[in-house]
C-alpha positions as CSV (number, residue, x, y, z in Angstrom):
1,M,-62.6,18.5,-58.0
2,P,-62.7,19.5,-54.4
3,P,-60.3,22.3,-53.3
4,S,-57.1,21.3,-51.7
5,R,-56.4,21.9,-48.1
6,S,-53.8,24.5,-48.9
7,S,-56.4,26.5,-50.9
8,R,-58.7,26.6,-47.9
9,N,-56.0,28.0,-45.5
10,S,-57.1,31.2,-43.9
11,L,-55.1,34.4,-44.6
12,Q,-56.3,35.9,-41.3
13,S,-53.5,37.4,-39.3
14,V,-53.2,36.9,-35.6
15,D,-52.2,39.8,-33.3
16,L,-50.5,38.2,-30.4
17,R,-50.9,41.3,-28.2
18,A,-54.7,41.2,-28.6
19,L,-55.1,37.6,-27.5
20,D,-57.0,36.7,-24.3
21,Y,-55.4,34.3,-21.9
22,L,-57.2,31.5,-20.2
23,S,-55.6,32.5,-16.9
24,S,-53.7,35.6,-15.8
25,P,-50.0,35.4,-16.8
26,S,-47.3,35.8,-14.1
27,A,-46.0,39.3,-13.6
28,N,-42.5,38.0,-14.3
29,L,-43.6,37.2,-17.9
30,L,-44.9,40.7,-18.7
31,C,-43.0,43.2,-20.7
32,P,-42.3,46.4,-18.6
33,I,-43.2,48.6,-21.6
34,C,-46.4,47.2,-23.0
35,H,-47.4,45.2,-19.9
36,S,-48.4,42.3,-22.0
37,P,-46.9,38.8,-22.1
38,L,-43.5,38.9,-23.8
39,I,-43.3,38.5,-27.6
40,T,-39.9,37.5,-29.0
41,P,-38.2,38.3,-25.6
42,V,-34.8,39.9,-25.5
43,Q,-32.5,40.7,-22.5
44,T,-30.5,43.8,-21.9
45,R,-27.1,44.2,-20.3
46,C,-28.7,45.2,-17.0
47,L,-30.6,41.9,-17.0
48,H,-34.1,43.3,-17.9
49,T,-36.4,41.5,-20.3
50,F,-38.5,43.2,-22.9
51,C,-40.4,42.4,-26.1
52,S,-38.0,42.8,-29.1
53,A,-40.3,45.4,-30.8
54,C,-40.9,47.4,-27.6
55,I,-37.2,47.8,-26.7
56,S,-36.3,48.7,-30.3
57,L,-38.9,51.5,-30.3
58,S,-37.8,52.7,-26.9
59,L,-34.1,52.9,-27.9
60,E,-35.0,55.0,-31.0
61,R,-36.4,57.6,-28.6
62,S,-33.8,57.4,-25.8
63,L,-30.7,55.3,-25.3
64,T,-31.5,54.4,-21.8
65,C,-33.0,51.4,-20.1
66,P,-36.8,52.0,-19.5
67,V,-36.5,50.4,-16.0
68,D,-33.4,51.7,-14.3
69,R,-32.5,54.6,-16.8
70,K,-29.0,53.3,-17.3
71,P,-27.2,53.9,-20.6
72,L,-28.2,51.3,-23.2
73,S,-27.6,50.8,-26.9
74,H,-28.8,48.3,-29.5
75,D,-25.6,46.3,-29.1
76,D,-26.4,45.7,-25.4
77,V,-29.6,43.8,-26.3
78,T,-29.4,40.0,-26.8
79,P,-32.0,37.3,-27.2
80,A,-33.4,36.1,-23.8
81,P,-32.8,32.6,-22.6
82,I,-34.8,30.0,-24.4
83,M,-36.5,29.0,-21.2
84,I,-38.3,32.4,-21.0
85,A,-39.4,32.1,-24.6
86,N,-40.8,28.6,-23.9
87,L,-42.7,29.8,-20.8
88,V,-44.5,32.6,-22.7
89,N,-45.2,30.5,-25.7
90,D,-46.7,27.8,-23.6
91,L,-49.3,30.1,-22.1
92,V,-52.9,29.0,-23.0
93,V,-54.8,31.5,-25.1
94,L,-58.3,31.7,-26.4
95,C,-59.0,31.6,-30.1
96,P,-59.2,35.2,-31.6
97,N,-62.5,34.2,-33.3
98,R,-64.2,33.4,-29.9
99,E,-66.7,36.2,-30.4
100,K,-67.9,34.4,-33.5
101,G,-68.4,31.2,-31.6
102,C,-65.0,29.4,-31.5
103,N,-64.4,27.9,-28.1
104,T,-60.9,26.5,-28.8
105,S,-58.0,27.2,-26.4
106,C,-54.4,26.2,-27.1
107,A,-50.8,27.2,-26.4
108,R,-49.9,30.6,-27.9
109,W,-47.4,29.1,-30.3
110,L,-50.2,27.0,-31.8
111,V,-52.8,29.7,-32.2
112,E,-51.6,30.9,-35.6
113,S,-51.7,27.4,-37.1
114,H,-55.1,26.8,-35.5
115,V,-56.5,30.0,-37.2
116,R,-54.8,29.2,-40.5
117,E,-55.8,25.6,-40.8
118,D,-58.5,24.4,-38.3
119,C,-60.6,27.2,-36.9
120,G,-64.2,26.9,-38.4
121,Y,-64.9,30.6,-37.9
122,A,-61.8,31.8,-39.8
123,M,-62.4,33.5,-43.2
124,V,-61.3,31.4,-46.2
125,K,-61.8,31.6,-49.9
126,C,-65.1,30.4,-51.3
127,A,-65.0,26.8,-52.6
128,K,-67.0,27.7,-55.7
129,E,-64.8,27.9,-58.8
130,G,-64.5,31.4,-60.1
131,C,-65.8,33.1,-56.9
132,D,-63.4,35.4,-55.1
133,G,-65.5,35.9,-52.1
134,M,-64.6,35.0,-48.5
135,V,-66.6,32.8,-46.2
136,E,-66.2,31.1,-42.9
137,R,-64.4,27.8,-43.1
138,R,-67.4,25.9,-41.6
139,E,-69.6,27.1,-44.5
140,S,-67.1,26.7,-47.3
141,E,-68.2,23.2,-48.2
142,G,-71.8,24.2,-48.8
143,E,-73.4,26.2,-51.6
144,C,-71.9,29.5,-52.6
145,V,-73.3,32.3,-50.4
146,H,-72.2,35.0,-52.8
147,E,-74.8,34.1,-55.4
148,E,-77.5,36.8,-55.9
149,V,-81.1,35.8,-55.3
150,E,-84.4,37.7,-55.6
151,C,-86.3,38.8,-52.5
152,N,-89.9,37.4,-52.5
153,F,-91.3,40.6,-51.0
154,C,-89.6,43.6,-52.6
155,Q,-88.2,41.7,-55.6
156,G,-84.8,43.2,-54.9
157,V,-81.6,41.3,-55.7
158,V,-79.4,40.5,-52.8
159,R,-76.7,37.9,-52.0
160,K,-77.5,34.8,-50.0
161,L,-74.9,36.0,-47.5
162,D,-76.9,39.2,-46.9
163,F,-80.4,37.7,-47.2
164,E,-81.0,37.5,-43.5
165,S,-79.9,41.1,-42.8
166,H,-82.0,42.2,-45.8
167,H,-85.1,40.9,-44.2
168,N,-84.5,43.3,-41.3
169,E,-84.3,46.2,-43.8
170,C,-86.8,45.1,-46.4
171,P,-89.4,47.9,-46.9
172,K,-92.2,45.4,-47.7
173,L,-91.8,43.6,-44.4
174,S,-93.2,44.8,-41.1
175,S,-92.4,43.8,-37.5
176,D,-94.0,44.5,-34.2
177,C,-92.4,46.8,-31.6
178,R,-91.4,44.8,-28.6
179,H,-92.6,47.7,-26.3
180,C,-96.0,48.7,-27.7
181,S,-96.7,45.7,-30.0
182,E,-97.6,48.1,-32.9
183,S,-96.5,47.1,-36.4
184,F,-94.0,49.2,-38.3
185,P,-92.0,48.7,-41.6
186,N,-88.6,47.2,-40.9
187,P,-86.7,50.3,-41.9
188,E,-88.7,52.5,-39.5
189,L,-88.7,50.1,-36.6
190,P,-85.3,51.0,-35.1
191,A,-86.1,54.7,-35.1
192,H,-89.4,54.1,-33.4
193,Q,-87.9,51.8,-30.7
194,L,-85.5,54.6,-29.7
195,N,-88.4,56.8,-28.8
196,C,-91.2,54.4,-28.1
197,P,-93.5,56.0,-25.5
198,A,-94.4,52.5,-24.1
199,E,-90.8,51.6,-23.3
200,V,-90.0,51.2,-19.6
201,I,-86.9,53.3,-18.7
202,D,-85.2,54.4,-15.5
203,C,-85.2,57.8,-14.1
204,A,-82.5,60.2,-15.4
205,A,-81.0,60.3,-11.9
206,S,-80.9,56.5,-11.5
207,H,-77.1,56.5,-11.2
208,F,-77.4,58.9,-8.2
209,G,-79.8,56.5,-6.4
210,C,-83.3,57.1,-7.8
211,S,-85.0,53.7,-8.2
212,Y,-88.1,54.9,-10.1
213,S,-88.8,53.5,-13.6
214,S,-91.9,53.9,-15.8
215,R,-93.0,54.2,-19.4
216,R,-91.3,57.0,-21.3
217,S,-94.6,58.8,-21.7
218,E,-95.1,58.9,-17.9
219,L,-91.6,59.8,-16.9
220,D,-91.9,63.6,-17.4
221,E,-94.3,63.8,-14.5
222,H,-91.9,62.1,-12.2
223,L,-88.9,64.2,-13.3
224,S,-90.8,67.4,-12.4
225,H,-90.8,66.5,-8.6
226,C,-87.8,64.0,-8.4
227,H,-85.4,65.2,-5.7
228,F,-82.5,63.4,-7.3
229,V,-83.0,65.2,-10.5
230,A,-83.1,68.6,-8.7
231,L,-79.8,67.7,-6.9
232,T,-78.2,66.3,-10.1
233,P,-75.9,69.4,-10.7
234,I,-74.6,69.2,-7.0
235,L,-74.2,65.5,-7.1
236,Q,-72.4,65.7,-10.4
237,L,-70.1,68.3,-8.9
238,H,-69.4,66.1,-5.9
239,T,-68.7,63.1,-8.1
240,E,-66.2,65.1,-10.1
241,R,-64.5,66.3,-6.9
242,I,-64.4,62.7,-5.6
243,D,-62.8,61.5,-8.8
244,T,-60.2,64.3,-8.6
245,L,-59.4,63.5,-5.0
246,E,-59.0,59.8,-5.8
247,L,-56.5,60.7,-8.5
248,E,-54.6,62.9,-6.1
249,N,-54.6,60.3,-3.4
250,K,-53.3,57.7,-5.9
251,A,-50.5,60.1,-6.9
252,I,-49.7,60.8,-3.2
253,R,-49.7,57.0,-2.4
254,Q,-47.3,56.4,-5.2
255,K,-44.9,59.1,-3.9
256,L,-45.3,57.7,-0.4
257,D,-44.4,54.2,-1.7
258,L,-41.2,55.7,-3.1
259,L,-40.3,57.5,0.1
260,V,-41.2,54.8,2.6
261,P,-39.3,51.5,2.2
262,P,-41.6,48.4,1.9
263,R,-42.2,46.4,5.0
264,P,-41.9,42.6,5.0
265,L,-45.3,40.8,5.2
266,P,-45.9,38.8,8.4
267,S,-45.1,35.1,8.1
268,Q,-47.5,32.3,8.9
269,S,-45.7,31.6,12.2
270,S,-46.1,35.2,13.3
271,A,-49.7,35.1,12.3
272,A,-50.3,31.9,14.3
273,T,-48.8,33.5,17.4
274,S,-50.7,36.8,17.1
275,S,-52.4,36.1,20.4
276,D,-49.1,36.7,22.2
277,P,-49.2,40.0,24.2
278,T,-45.8,40.9,22.8
279,D,-47.4,41.4,19.3
280,S,-49.1,44.5,20.5
281,S,-45.8,45.9,21.7
282,A,-44.2,44.9,18.4
283,A,-47.0,46.7,16.5
284,R,-46.5,49.8,18.7
285,D,-42.8,49.7,18.0
286,M,-43.4,49.4,14.3
287,T,-45.8,52.3,14.5
288,S,-43.4,54.5,16.4
289,E,-40.7,53.5,14.0
290,M,-42.8,54.6,11.1
291,Q,-43.6,57.8,12.8
292,D,-40.0,58.5,13.5
293,Y,-39.1,57.7,9.9
294,T,-41.9,60.1,8.7
295,Y,-40.7,62.8,11.0
296,H,-37.2,62.3,9.7
297,L,-38.4,62.7,6.2
298,Y,-40.4,65.7,7.1
299,S,-37.5,67.4,8.8
300,E,-35.3,66.7,5.8
301,Y,-38.0,68.1,3.5
302,E,-38.2,71.3,5.7
303,Q,-34.4,71.6,5.6
304,L,-34.3,71.3,1.9
305,R,-37.1,73.8,1.5
306,S,-35.2,76.3,3.8
307,D,-32.0,75.7,1.7
308,V,-33.9,76.4,-1.5
309,E,-35.4,79.6,0.0
310,R,-32.0,80.7,1.2
311,L,-30.5,80.1,-2.3
312,N,-33.4,82.0,-3.9
313,A,-32.7,85.0,-1.6
314,Q,-29.0,84.9,-2.4
315,I,-29.8,84.8,-6.1
316,R,-32.1,87.7,-5.8
317,E,-29.5,89.7,-3.8
318,L,-26.9,88.9,-6.5
319,D,-29.3,90.0,-9.2
320,V,-29.8,93.4,-7.4
321,K,-26.1,93.9,-6.9
322,Q,-25.4,93.0,-10.5
323,D,-28.1,95.5,-11.7
324,M,-26.6,98.3,-9.5
325,A,-23.1,97.6,-10.7
326,R,-24.4,97.7,-14.3
327,I,-26.2,101.0,-13.7
328,N,-23.0,102.6,-12.1
329,E,-20.8,101.4,-14.9
330,G,-23.3,102.9,-17.4
331,L,-23.2,106.2,-15.6
332,R,-19.4,106.3,-15.6
333,Y,-19.4,105.5,-19.3
334,N,-21.9,108.3,-19.9
335,D,-19.6,110.8,-18.0
336,E,-16.6,109.7,-20.0
337,M,-18.5,110.0,-23.3
338,T,-19.6,113.5,-22.3
339,G,-16.0,114.5,-21.6
340,V,-14.9,113.0,-24.9
341,R,-17.7,114.8,-26.7
342,A,-16.7,118.1,-25.1
343,A,-13.0,117.6,-26.1
344,I,-14.0,116.9,-29.7
345,N,-16.1,120.0,-29.8
346,G,-13.2,122.1,-28.5
347,L,-10.9,120.6,-31.2
348,R,-13.5,121.3,-33.8
349,M,-13.6,125.0,-32.8
350,Q,-9.8,125.3,-32.8
351,L,-9.6,123.7,-36.2
352,H,-12.2,126.1,-37.6
353,W,-10.3,129.0,-36.1
354,L,-7.0,127.8,-37.7
355,V,-8.6,127.3,-41.1
356,A,-10.1,130.8,-41.0
357,S,-6.8,132.3,-39.8
358,R,-4.9,130.5,-42.6
359,R,-7.4,131.8,-45.2
360,D,-7.0,135.3,-43.9
361,T,-3.2,135.0,-44.0
362,V,-3.2,133.8,-47.6
363,T,-5.5,136.6,-48.6
364,G,-3.4,139.3,-46.8
365,G,-0.2,138.0,-48.4
366,G,-1.6,138.6,-51.9
367,G,-2.3,142.3,-51.1
368,A,1.1,143.0,-49.5
369,G,2.9,142.9,-52.8
370,A,1.0,146.0,-53.9
371,G,2.3,147.9,-51.0
372,G,1.7,147.8,-47.3
373,P,-1.3,146.8,-45.3
374,R,-4.7,146.9,-47.0
375,S,-8.2,147.4,-45.8
376,V,-10.7,144.5,-46.3
377,A,-14.4,145.4,-45.8
378,G,-13.5,148.4,-43.7
379,S,-11.1,146.7,-41.4
380,S,-7.3,146.9,-41.4
381,V,-5.2,143.7,-41.6
382,S,-1.6,143.7,-40.4
383,G,1.3,142.2,-42.2
384,D,1.2,138.9,-40.3
385,G,-2.3,138.1,-41.6
386,R,-4.2,139.0,-38.5
387,R,-7.0,141.5,-38.2
388,M,-6.6,144.4,-35.8
389,S,-9.8,143.3,-34.0
390,D,-8.1,140.0,-33.2
391,S,-5.4,141.5,-31.0
392,A,-7.6,141.3,-28.0
393,R,-8.5,137.6,-28.6
394,Q,-7.1,135.0,-26.3
395,V,-4.6,132.9,-28.2
396,V,-5.6,129.2,-27.9
397,K,-2.7,126.9,-28.1
398,L,-3.1,123.4,-29.5
């Protein structure tokens, strides 16, 4: 029983972003984010059109419009008009299997059904019952290519699908080198061809202008006296510098395009009357106007730069004043702390004197009950608890 059409449908997926178009699409149909033709187009509140997946991913990172940077949320995104979707879906694309040999071209909305049902180079399930292998649709009606057969040369077992590639790797088969015509076993032939001495190759400095070419075995003699090879380091350095300058020029050109407003292109009527002598004066007027505009921008730039320098000087002056005020305040605090520390030390000394005086008074009071003043460690103590030697001390008042 032959397989049904549904069983021969391909499961190959089609990436719409990787498709090649028969002609270049209009810039109005390109997504500003991925720069590819719109896929499931949606429109924002600010009237910009994007792919649905592109704008969703962009809003996950920043809630602003990628074009004008205005605030934007998911609720502000709606499906684009059906006319835009029809325009992008009607674009003619090439079959994604064109590298295998399919030359079909169709509208983009038909390419998935073409690959799934009609493309002869799409992979489908093998028609043989019980075989789970995949084969191109154009070969699905023949014999099963997944059956194993024996090689007539090495007696190895390979699939019919891999039989041709096995011949290129079979150790029992030999092939001639296309450069020196010597015979080598198939597994060794690719390595030999990479270093075959009879292969004609270009000079190592051919991309710098040397047009010499010879066999690989004779090239060393040329390299020893080739001026381009000797200058290769310098030429390579200049090439890198040129690439760097081109990138800088490109960046400067983009900045200039942002600063200078675009000029309208001359119309056909103005081009037809270009022989009029007034055109030269108009061109001079435009040139002078451009120069005046450039000078104006330059003067504004210089003024902005002077303002920035003045602000920087004021900020540095304020920083110096702030540092000096901080230092002066710190010195005043240090002086106050020194005075407080001295007062605390004075209070500590008075407290120690009062404690000692109180102790002597208590001790003297205990001896007075026995009769009169007493001598303690060879010194007399009066009745009020003071030593005789303390009469000359200056009384410190709290």
